[in-house]
N, C-alpha and C positions, 0 to 999 in steps of 0.2 A: 640043743645046747649041750656042750660037754661040761658037766659039773666038775670034772677033774681039773679043768683049766681055770676055774674060779679060785681065787685066793681066799683065805680065811677072812682077810680084811674086807674084801668085796662082799662077802656074805654078811659080815657084821654091819657094814654100811647099808646094804639093801634091807636087812631086817629092821634096823633102826629107822630107816626112811619110811618103811611101811607103818611102823608104830607111830612115828611122828605125824604121818599123814592122817591116820585114824584119830589120834588124840587132838590134832589140830582142829578138826571139825566136829567130832562126836562128844567131846568131854569139855566140861567147864574148866577154864584156866584162872579166872578171876572172879571174886565176889565183888559185886558193885552195889553201892548205896544209891538208890534212886533219888534224884533231886527233883522236887515238884516244879512244874512249869518249864522244865528243860526239854528240848526236843529229843525224842527217843527215850525219855525217862519213863519209868514204869509207875509214875504217879507217886513217888516217894517210897515205893516198896523196894526192898532189897532183891537183887537178882544175881545172875551170873553171865559171864561172857566167855565165848570160846576164843581160841587164839586168833581165828579169822576176824572176829569182831573187835578184839582188844589190841591186837598188834598190827595196826594198819600199815605201819612203816616197814615192818619186818616180814610180814606174811608173804610177800612176793619173793623175797630172798629165800624164805623157808621152802616155798614151792619149787623154786629153781634148784635148790640143793637136793630136794627129794627126787626131782626129775632126773638130775644128773647122776645121783646114786643108783637109781633104778636103770638108767640107760647104760651105765658102766657095766652092769651085770648082763643086761640084755644084749649088748653089743658083741658078746662072745659068740653068739649064734651066727654072726656074719663072718667070723674068723678074720678080724681086722689085722693090719700090720702092727708090729710091736710099737712103732712110734705113735700110732693112734691110741693104743691102749695106754701108753705112758702119758700121753697128753691128757687123756681123760682122768687118769689117776691123779695127776698133778693139779688139774683144774678142780677136781673134787676135793682134794686136800685143802687148797686155798679157800674155796667157797664154803666148805663145811666148817673150817676153822673160824671164818668170819661169822657164819650163822650161829655157831655154838657160842661164840663170845657175845654176840648181840642177844641171844636168848638168856644167857647168864645175867647180863646187865638188865634186860627188861623184865625178867622174872624175879631175880634175887636182889637187885640193887636199886634200880630206878623204875618203879612201876609205871605203866602207862596211865594217863589220866589220874594222877595221884590224888586229886580231890574227890574222885568218884570211886576208885578201886580201893577196897578195904582189905583184901587178903588174896593170897594165892590158893588155888584149889589143887587137887591131886593131878589134874590134867597138866597143869603148868610144870609141876615137878617131874612128871614122867616125860613131858615134852623136852625139858632141859636135858634129862638123861638121854633121851633118844637123839637129840642134837649133838651131844657129846659123843654118843655111840657112832654116829655117822663120821664125825671127825676122827675118832680113834680108828675106826675101820679103814678110812682113807689113809691114815698115817701107817697103819699096819700093812696095808696093801703096797704102799710106796716103799716101805722098808723091805718087804719081801722081794719086791722087784729089784731093788738095788743089791740085795744079797744074792739073788740068782744071777744077776749080771756080773757081779764080782766072782762068783764061783765059775761061771762060764769063761770069763777072761783068764782066770788063774789056770783052769784046765787046758785052755788053748796054749798058754805060755809053757806049761809043763810038757805038753805033747810036741811042741815045735822043737827042732834041734837047735842047740846053742850056736851062736854066730862066731 
């Protein structure tokens, strides 16, 4: 892989994706209040849930976004066409923006299982920041791509003779 071909945005997205993947499974996101007699309850004892356990509707989107962010970096080893890279960047921008918005909603605004979840843990806050980091990195990468395209176009126009 040629690191010089990677953009700053792709590195931000990939790093944020690794952080989100780790925090998604290894750290508590929500404090839960056990409800006696409820299936899966801890007999009335308080406990914690990871993102995988608590965000059943969003977890697959999170995994897809992580996979796309890591694939966008890994694909540079295959030296793909510019159009393929551009399509990956645009797809990552759209998907990561949706994922970040849903994470903000499910962590900060509308907690999952609001009758059972009592608070957010550090994992949830870091997870939201990592989700926003993936989206920011995708935006930065897309912006960089557009700037390079504009620079190349202007250089070609300046080098061509006037008509």
